[in-house]
C-alpha positions in Angstrom: -3.5 17.2 -16.8 -1.2 19.0 -19.2 -4.1 20.6 -21.1 -5.7 21.8 -17.8 -2.3 23.2 -16.6 -1.7 25.1 -19.9 -5.3 26.4 -20.0 -5.3 27.7 -16.5 -1.9 29.2 -16.7 -3.1 31.2 -19.7 -6.0 32.4 -17.7 -3.6 33.7 -15.0 -2.2 36.1 -17.5 -5.6 38.0 -17.5 -5.3 41.1 -15.3 -9.1 41.2 -14.7 -9.2 38.0 -12.6 -9.8 38.5 -8.9 -7.4 37.4 -6.3 -9.8 34.7 -5.1 -10.2 33.4 -8.7 -6.4 33.3 -9.1 -6.2 31.3 -5.9 -8.8 28.8 -7.2 -7.0 28.5 -10.5 -3.6 27.9 -8.8 -5.3 25.1 -6.8 -6.5 23.5 -10.0 -3.1 23.8 -11.6 -1.5 22.2 -8.5 -4.0 19.4 -8.5 -3.4 18.7 -12.2 0.4 18.9 -11.6 0.1 16.2 -8.9 -2.1 14.1 -11.1 0.5 14.3 -13.9 3.3 13.5 -11.5 1.4 10.4 -10.3 0.8 9.3 -13.8 4.5 9.6 -14.7 5.6 7.8 -11.6 3.2 5.0 -12.1 4.2 4.7 -15.8 7.9 4.5 -14.9 7.2 2.0 -12.1 5.2 -0.2 -14.5 7.9 0.1 -17.2 10.6 -1.1 -14.7 8.4 -4.0 -13.7 7.6 -5.0 -17.3 11.3 -4.8 -18.3 12.2 -7.3 -15.5 15.4 -5.4 -14.9 14.6 -4.2 -11.4 15.4 -7.0 -9.0 14.7 -6.5 -5.3 17.5 -5.2 -3.1 16.9 -6.6 0.3 17.8 -4.8 3.5 16.3 -4.2 7.0 13.4 -1.7 6.9 11.3 -0.1 9.5 7.8 0.6 8.0 7.2 3.3 10.7 10.1 5.4 9.3 8.7 5.0 5.7 5.3 6.0 7.0 6.7 9.2 8.7 8.3 10.2 5.4 5.1 9.5 3.4 3.0 11.6 5.8 5.3 14.6 5.2 5.2 14.0 1.4 1.4 13.7 1.3 1.0 16.8 3.5 3.1 18.8 1.0 0.9 17.6 -2.0 -2.7 17.4 -0.7 -4.6 19.2 2.0 -5.0 16.9 5.0 -7.1 19.1 7.2 -10.1 16.7 7.3 -8.1 13.5 7.2 -5.8 12.1 9.8 -3.0 9.8 8.8 -2.3 7.4 11.6 0.2 4.6 12.4 -0.8 1.6 14.5 1.8 -0.8 15.7 5.1 -0.9 17.4 7.6 1.7 16.2 10.4 -0.9 16.1 8.8 -3.5 13.8 11.3 -4.4 11.1 11.3 -6.6 8.0 13.8 -7.5 5.4 12.6 -6.2 2.0 13.4 -3.7 -0.7 12.9 -0.3 0.9 12.2 1.5 -2.4 9.6 -1.0 -3.5 7.9 -1.1 0.0 7.8 2.7 -0.2 6.0 2.5 -3.6 3.6 0.0 -2.2 2.7 2.0 0.8 2.6 5.3 -1.1 0.1 3.8 -3.6 -2.1 2.2 -0.9 -2.1 5.3 1.3 -2.5 7.6 -1.7 -5.5 5.6 -2.9 -7.1 5.6 0.5 -6.6 9.4 0.7 -8.1 9.9 -2.7 -11.4 8.2 -1.6 -11.5 9.6 2.0 -12.6 13.2 2.1 -12.7 13.2 5.9 -11.9 10.8 8.7 -8.8 8.8 8.8 -6.3 6.6 6.9 -4.5 4.1 9.1 -1.3 2.1 8.3 -1.2 -0.8 10.8 1.8 -3.1 10.9 2.4 -6.1 13.2 5.1 -8.7 13.5 3.5 -12.2 13.2 6.7 -14.2 13.5 7.7 -15.2 10.0 6.0 -12.2 8.4 5.1 -8.6 9.0 1.5 -7.9 8.1 0.8 -4.3 6.9 -2.7 -3.1 6.3 -4.2 0.2 5.2 -7.7 1.0 6.2 -9.7 4.2 5.8 -13.1 5.7 6.5 -13.7 6.5 2.9 -16.3 5.3 0.4 -15.1 1.7 0.4 -15.1 -0.9 -2.4 -18.2 -3.0 -3.1 -17.4 -6.8 -2.8 -18.3 -7.4 -6.5 -15.5 -5.0 -7.5 -12.7 -6.5 -5.5 -11.7 -9.0 -8.2 -11.0 -6.3 -10.8 -9.3 -3.5 -8.7 -5.8 -5.0 -9.3 -6.2 -5.2 -13.1 -4.1 -2.8 -15.1 -6.1 0.3 -16.2 -9.2 -0.8 -14.3 -11.1 1.4 -12.0 -14.5 0.8 -10.3 -15.8 3.9 -12.0 -14.2 4.2 -15.4 -16.6 6.7 -16.9 -15.6 10.1 -18.2 -17.7 11.7 -15.5 -16.0 10.0 -12.6 -15.3 12.0 -9.5 -11.8 10.5 -8.7 -8.7 10.9 -10.8 -6.1 8.2 -11.7 -5.1 5.9 -14.5 -5.9 2.6 -12.9 -2.2 1.6 -12.5 -1.5 2.1 -8.7 -3.1 -1.0 -7.3 -1.8 -3.1 -10.2 1.7 -2.0 -9.4 1.1 -2.7 -5.7 0.1 -6.3 -6.5 3.0 -6.9 -8.8 5.6 -5.5 -6.3 4.1 -7.4 -3.4 4.3 -10.6 -5.4 7.9 -9.8 -6.5 8.8 -9.3 -2.9 7.3 -12.7 -1.9 4.2 -11.3 -0.2 0.5 -11.6 -0.7 
């Protein structure tokens, strides 16, 4: 992403570039900046997990409130014109967990769903099942073939790991989700 950002910012210095081309270049710079930010966040999250020096800090959390914050964050970073982010469940469902870690989990799952859903919807559903709160993320995107399900939580693994893949990412997001969920006692 850094090479892309640097290359395109040099192009912006050219006075002969049209306004439309400048706009396309700025979109590419923004997209690469977001990709770099995600990579840095995932690397830091993984480093904290590997160091074992980030114990959970439990408190009461309402997933609906985290979801509302994430919708605003995603809207500021990626265009959501063709994808609806929806909440399903009671607004008052609560659980006792680490709010920062739950936020990372939901952000990675929803962000992954958005990455593979060019149009349609991404839904976070939460329901209280007595002893547990079950949260699921579903989308109308391309899906994951059943034979790929065993590997998607492996570190640095992606279904398409070729250089010509259409979707960005380092293959850390779902690995981090799985590690945090287990650390918090979930599955």
